DRENZAZA-476354 format. One record per residue: chain; x, y, z of N, C-alpha, C in turn; residue in three letters; residue number from 1. Coordinates in pm, whole numbers, plus 50000, padded with zeros to 5 digits. Each point is the difference from the previous one (the first is absolute). Layout:
<mol->A | n.x->X | n.y->Y | n.z->Z | ca.x->X | ca.y->Y | ca.z->Z | c.x->X | c.y->Y | c.z->Z | type->ALA | seq->NUM> .
...
% end
This chain:
<mol->A | n.x->79978 | n.y->08869 | n.z->02740 | ca.x->49950 | ca.y->49987 | ca.z->50135 | c.x->50120 | c.y->49995 | c.z->50096 | type->MET | seq->1> .
<mol->A | n.x->49997 | n.y->50080 | n.z->50110 | ca.x->50117 | ca.y->50002 | ca.z->50089 | c.x->50011 | c.y->49871 | c.z->50082 | type->PRO | seq->2> .
<mol->A | n.x->50122 | n.y->49964 | n.z->50030 | ca.x->50028 | ca.y->49879 | ca.z->50077 | c.x->49984 | c.y->50031 | c.z->50149 | type->GLN | seq->3> .
<mol->A | n.x->49943 | n.y->49904 | n.z->50075 | ca.x->49980 | ca.y->50018 | ca.z->50143 | c.x->50133 | c.y->49982 | c.z->50072 | type->LEU | seq->4> .
<mol->A | n.x->50038 | n.y->50098 | n.z->50080 | ca.x->50127 | ca.y->49995 | ca.z->50072 | c.x->49982 | c.y->49922 | c.z->50130 | type->ASP | seq->5> .
<mol->A | n.x->50061 | n.y->49884 | n.z->50009 | ca.x->49985 | ca.y->49914 | ca.z->50118 | c.x->50128 | c.y->49995 | c.z->50083 | type->THR | seq->6> .
<mol->A | n.x->50090 | n.y->50092 | n.z->49978 | ca.x->50129 | ca.y->49994 | ca.z->50069 | c.x->49987 | c.y->50030 | c.z->50150 | type->SER | seq->7> .
<mol->A | n.x->49898 | n.y->50073 | n.z->50043 | ca.x->49987 | ca.y->50034 | ca.z->50142 | c.x->49902 | c.y->49909 | c.z->50074 | type->THR | seq->8> .
<mol->A | n.x->49942 | n.y->49904 | n.z->49929 | ca.x->49902 | ca.y->49913 | ca.z->50064 | c.x->50061 | c.y->49918 | c.z->50111 | type->TRP | seq->9> .
<mol->A | n.x->50117 | n.y->49946 | n.z->49979 | ca.x->50063 | ca.y->49916 | ca.z->50102 | c.x->50023 | c.y->50078 | c.z->50129 | type->PHE | seq->10> .
<mol->A | n.x->50051 | n.y->50122 | n.z->49986 | ca.x->50025 | ca.y->50084 | ca.z->50118 | c.x->49869 | c.y->50035 | c.z->50070 | type->THR | seq->11> .
<mol->A | n.x->49896 | n.y->50031 | n.z->49922 | ca.x->49871 | ca.y->50037 | ca.z->50059 | c.x->49938 | c.y->49881 | c.z->50074 | type->THR | seq->12> .
<mol->A | n.x->50002 | n.y->49885 | n.z->49937 | ca.x->49939 | ca.y->49881 | ca.z->50062 | c.x->50080 | c.y->49958 | c.z->50124 | type->ILE | seq->13> .
<mol->A | n.x->50132 | n.y->50007 | n.z->49992 | ca.x->50082 | ca.y->49964 | ca.z->50115 | c.x->49978 | c.y->50096 | c.z->50117 | type->LEU | seq->14> .
<mol->A | n.x->49990 | n.y->50128 | n.z->49972 | ca.x->49975 | ca.y->50097 | ca.z->50106 | c.x->49862 | c.y->49980 | c.z->50060 | type->ALA | seq->15> .
<mol->A | n.x->49901 | n.y->49964 | n.z->49918 | ca.x->49865 | ca.y->49975 | ca.z->50050 | c.x->49999 | c.y->49877 | c.z->50092 | type->MET | seq->16> .
<mol->A | n.x->50069 | n.y->49894 | n.z->49959 | ca.x->50002 | ca.y->49878 | ca.z->50082 | c.x->50072 | c.y->50024 | c.z->50133 | type->LEU | seq->17> .
<mol->A | n.x->50108 | n.y->50074 | n.z->49996 | ca.x->50074 | ca.y->50028 | ca.z->50125 | c.x->49915 | c.y->50086 | c.z->50094 | type->ILE | seq->18> .
<mol->A | n.x->49931 | n.y->50100 | n.z->49945 | ca.x->49917 | ca.y->50084 | ca.z->50086 | c.x->49880 | c.y->49923 | c.z->50055 | type->SER | seq->19> .
<mol->A | n.x->49939 | n.y->49915 | n.z->49919 | ca.x->49889 | ca.y->49919 | ca.z->50051 | c.x->50047 | c.y->49904 | c.z->50109 | type->LEU | seq->20> .
<mol->A | n.x->50114 | n.y->49938 | n.z->49979 | ca.x->50053 | ca.y->49910 | ca.z->50101 | c.x->50028 | c.y->50076 | c.z->50130 | type->PHE | seq->21> .
<mol->A | n.x->50058 | n.y->50118 | n.z->49988 | ca.x->50029 | ca.y->50080 | ca.z->50119 | c.x->49873 | c.y->50042 | c.z->50073 | type->SER | seq->22> .
<mol->A | n.x->49899 | n.y->50041 | n.z->49925 | ca.x->49875 | ca.y->50040 | ca.z->50064 | c.x->49933 | c.y->49883 | c.z->50070 | type->LEU | seq->23> .
<mol->A | n.x->50003 | n.y->49884 | n.z->49939 | ca.x->49937 | ca.y->49883 | ca.z->50062 | c.x->50077 | c.y->49959 | c.z->50126 | type->ILE | seq->24> .
<mol->A | n.x->50135 | n.y->50008 | n.z->49993 | ca.x->50079 | ca.y->49968 | ca.z->50118 | c.x->49971 | c.y->50096 | c.z->50115 | type->GLN | seq->25> .
<mol->A | n.x->49987 | n.y->50129 | n.z->49969 | ca.x->49970 | ca.y->50097 | ca.z->50104 | c.x->49861 | c.y->49979 | c.z->50057 | type->LEU | seq->26> .
<mol->A | n.x->49907 | n.y->49957 | n.z->49915 | ca.x->49864 | ca.y->49975 | ca.z->50047 | c.x->49997 | c.y->49883 | c.z->50098 | type->LYS | seq->27> .
<mol->A | n.x->50073 | n.y->49893 | n.z->49967 | ca.x->50003 | ca.y->49883 | ca.z->50088 | c.x->50086 | c.y->50023 | c.z->50124 | type->PHE | seq->28> .
<mol->A | n.x->50093 | n.y->50093 | n.z->49993 | ca.x->50089 | ca.y->50027 | ca.z->50113 | c.x->49925 | c.y->50062 | c.z->50117 | type->TYR | seq->29> .
<mol->A | n.x->49887 | n.y->50065 | n.z->49971 | ca.x->49922 | ca.y->50065 | ca.z->50105 | c.x->49930 | c.y->49901 | c.z->50091 | type->LYS | seq->30> .
<mol->A | n.x->49970 | n.y->49882 | n.z->49947 | ca.x->49926 | ca.y->49902 | ca.z->50079 | c.x->50093 | c.y->49925 | c.z->50093 | type->TYR | seq->31> .
<mol->A | n.x->49950 | n.y->49971 | n.z->50120 | ca.x->50076 | ca.y->49919 | ca.z->50094 | c.x->49928 | c.y->49867 | c.z->50018 | type->THR | seq->32> .
<mol->A | n.x->50076 | n.y->49894 | n.z->49985 | ca.x->49945 | ca.y->49866 | ca.z->50014 | c.x->50056 | c.y->49938 | c.z->50126 | type->PHE | seq->33> .
<mol->A | n.x->49921 | n.y->49919 | n.z->50071 | ca.x->50053 | ca.y->49934 | ca.z->50120 | c.x->50111 | c.y->49903 | c.z->49964 | type->PRO | seq->34> .
<mol->A | n.x->50104 | n.y->49998 | n.z->50081 | ca.x->50113 | ca.y->49914 | ca.z->49969 | c.x->49966 | c.y->49853 | c.z->50024 | type->THR | seq->35> .
<mol->A | n.x->49931 | n.y->49971 | n.z->50110 | ca.x->49964 | ca.y->49862 | ca.z->50029 | c.x->49855 | c.y->49998 | c.z->50046 | type->ASN | seq->36> .
<mol->A | n.x->49906 | n.y->49984 | n.z->49909 | ca.x->49860 | ca.y->50001 | ca.z->50042 | c.x->49967 | c.y->49877 | c.z->50083 | type->PRO | seq->37> .
<mol->A | n.x->49946 | n.y->50022 | n.z->50118 | ca.x->49962 | ca.y->49889 | ca.z->50087 | c.x->49853 | c.y->49969 | c.z->49976 | type->ASN | seq->38> .
<mol->A | n.x->49968 | n.y->49872 | n.z->49982 | ca.x->49859 | ca.y->49966 | ca.z->49980 | c.x->49920 | c.y->50020 | c.z->50129 | type->PRO | seq->39> .
<mol->A | n.x->49889 | n.y->50063 | n.z->49987 | ca.x->49913 | ca.y->50019 | ca.z->50116 | c.x->49894 | c.y->49892 | c.z->49999 | type->THR | seq->40> .
<mol->A | n.x->49963 | n.y->49956 | n.z->50117 | ca.x->49899 | ca.y->49896 | ca.z->50011 | c.x->49864 | c.y->50054 | c.z->49957 | type->GLY | seq->41> .
<mol->A | n.x->49926 | n.y->49915 | n.z->49935 | ca.x->49866 | ca.y->50041 | ca.z->49958 | c.x->49907 | c.y->49986 | c.z->50119 | type->LEU | seq->42> .
<mol->A | n.x->49966 | n.y->50111 | n.z->50060 | ca.x->49911 | ca.y->50000 | ca.z->50115 | c.x->49862 | c.y->50041 | c.z->49953 | type->LYS | seq->43> .
<mol->A | n.x->49909 | n.y->49905 | n.z->50005 | ca.x->49864 | ca.y->50031 | ca.z->49957 | c.x->49921 | c.y->50051 | c.z->50119 | type->THR | seq->44> .
<mol->A | n.x->49928 | n.y->50104 | n.z->49977 | ca.x->49918 | ca.y->50057 | ca.z->50106 | c.x->49869 | c.y->49923 | c.z->50005 | type->LYS | seq->45> .
<mol->A | n.x->49963 | n.y->49959 | n.z->50119 | ca.x->49876 | ca.y->49926 | ca.z->50017 | c.x->49883 | c.y->50096 | c.z->49990 | type->LYS | seq->46> .
<mol->A | n.x->49919 | n.y->49982 | n.z->49898 | ca.x->49883 | ca.y->50086 | ca.z->49984 | c.x->49879 | c.y->49930 | c.z->50059 | type->GLN | seq->47> .
<mol->A | n.x->49929 | n.y->50072 | n.z->50083 | ca.x->49882 | ca.y->49941 | ca.z->50060 | c.x->49880 | c.y->50025 | c.z->49911 | type->THR | seq->48> .
<mol->A | n.x->49926 | n.y->49896 | n.z->49980 | ca.x->49879 | ca.y->50010 | ca.z->49918 | c.x->49880 | c.y->49981 | c.z->50092 | type->THR | seq->49> .
<mol->A | n.x->49886 | n.y->50053 | n.z->49962 | ca.x->49883 | ca.y->49992 | ca.z->50089 | c.x->49958 | c.y->49859 | c.z->50034 | type->PRO | seq->50> .
<mol->A | n.x->50020 | n.y->49907 | n.z->49907 | ca.x->49951 | ca.y->49865 | ca.z->50028 | c.x->50096 | c.y->49919 | c.z->50087 | type->TRP | seq->51> .
<mol->A | n.x->50119 | n.y->50049 | n.z->50027 | ca.x->50091 | ca.y->49924 | ca.z->50085 | c.x->49959 | c.y->50005 | c.z->50146 | type->GLU | seq->52> .
<mol->A | n.x->49932 | n.y->50105 | n.z->50040 | ca.x->49962 | ca.y->50009 | ca.z->50140 | c.x->49871 | c.y->49922 | c.z->50030 | type->SER | seq->53> .
<mol->A | n.x->49929 | n.y->49959 | n.z->49898 | ca.x->49876 | ca.y->49927 | ca.z->50021 | c.x->50026 | c.y->49849 | c.z->49993 | type->LYS | seq->54> .
<mol->A | n.x->49916 | n.y->49925 | n.z->50071 | ca.x->50013 | ca.y->49855 | ca.z->49998 | c.x->49922 | c.y->49946 | c.z->49882 | type->TRP | seq->55> .
<mol->A | n.x->50067 | n.y->49926 | n.z->49917 | ca.x->49932 | ca.y->49936 | ca.z->49887 | c.x->50043 | c.y->49855 | c.z->49997 | type->THR | seq->56> .
<mol->A | n.x->49912 | n.y->49916 | n.z->49954 | ca.x->50032 | ca.y->49859 | ca.z->49986 | c.x->49961 | c.y->49958 | c.z->49860 | type->LYS | seq->57> .
<mol->A | n.x->50093 | n.y->49933 | n.z->49934 | ca.x->49973 | ca.y->49952 | ca.z->49865 | c.x->49978 | c.y->49850 | c.z->50009 | type->ILE | seq->58> .
<mol->A | n.x->49888 | n.y->49957 | n.z->49947 | ca.x->49968 | ca.y->49859 | ca.z->50000 | c.x->50042 | c.y->49941 | c.z->49867 | type->TYR | seq->59> .
<mol->A | n.x->50088 | n.y->49902 | n.z->50006 | ca.x->50036 | ca.y->49933 | ca.z->49876 | c.x->49900 | c.y->49889 | c.z->49976 | type->SER | seq->60> .
<mol->A | n.x->49973 | n.y->49965 | n.z->49875 | ca.x->49899 | ca.y->49895 | ca.z->49973 | c.x->50034 | c.y->49866 | c.z->50062 | type->PRO | seq->61> .
<mol->A | n.x->50128 | n.y->49971 | n.z->50022 | ca.x->50034 | ca.y->49871 | ca.z->50057 | c.x->49973 | c.y->49992 | c.z->50149 | type->LEU | seq->62> .
<mol->A | n.x->49994 | n.y->50115 | n.z->50069 | ca.x->49977 | ca.y->49994 | ca.z->50143 | c.x->49851 | c.y->50004 | c.z->50036 | type->SER | seq->63> .
<mol->A | n.x->49915 | n.y->50025 | n.z->49901 | ca.x->49857 | ca.y->50003 | ca.z->50027 | c.x->49947 | c.y->49856 | c.z->50015 | type->LEU | seq->64> .
<mol->A | n.x->49893 | n.y->49984 | n.z->50074 | ca.x->49944 | ca.y->49864 | ca.z->50012 | c.x->49940 | c.y->49957 | c.z->49865 | type->PRO | seq->65> .
<mol->A | n.x->50003 | n.y->49873 | n.z->49975 | ca.x->49945 | ca.y->49953 | ca.z->49871 | c.x->49852 | c.y->50033 | c.z->49988 | type->PRO | seq->66> .
<mol->A | n.x->49961 | n.y->50044 | n.z->49885 | ca.x->49860 | ca.y->50034 | ca.z->49974 | c.x->49935 | c.y->49889 | c.z->49922 | type->GLN | seq->67> .
<mol->A | n.x->49876 | n.y->49964 | n.z->50038 | ca.x->49932 | ca.y->49893 | ca.z->49929 | c.x->49892 | c.y->50054 | c.z->49911 | type->SER | seq->68> .
% end
């Protein structure tokens, strides 16, 4: 049975790792990130709901007159 020749494996694996590293670096080089991101204030937009324009009164049980 012939012996497996592994003498070129190191060169092949090293070349693969270098090329993968280079490709990943070039991929990330395309993106631009802000140098100093400033936090923006959370401004919530007031949404109007139909029941806000109507007058409603909620009676709590403690404010009702005692029932006998």
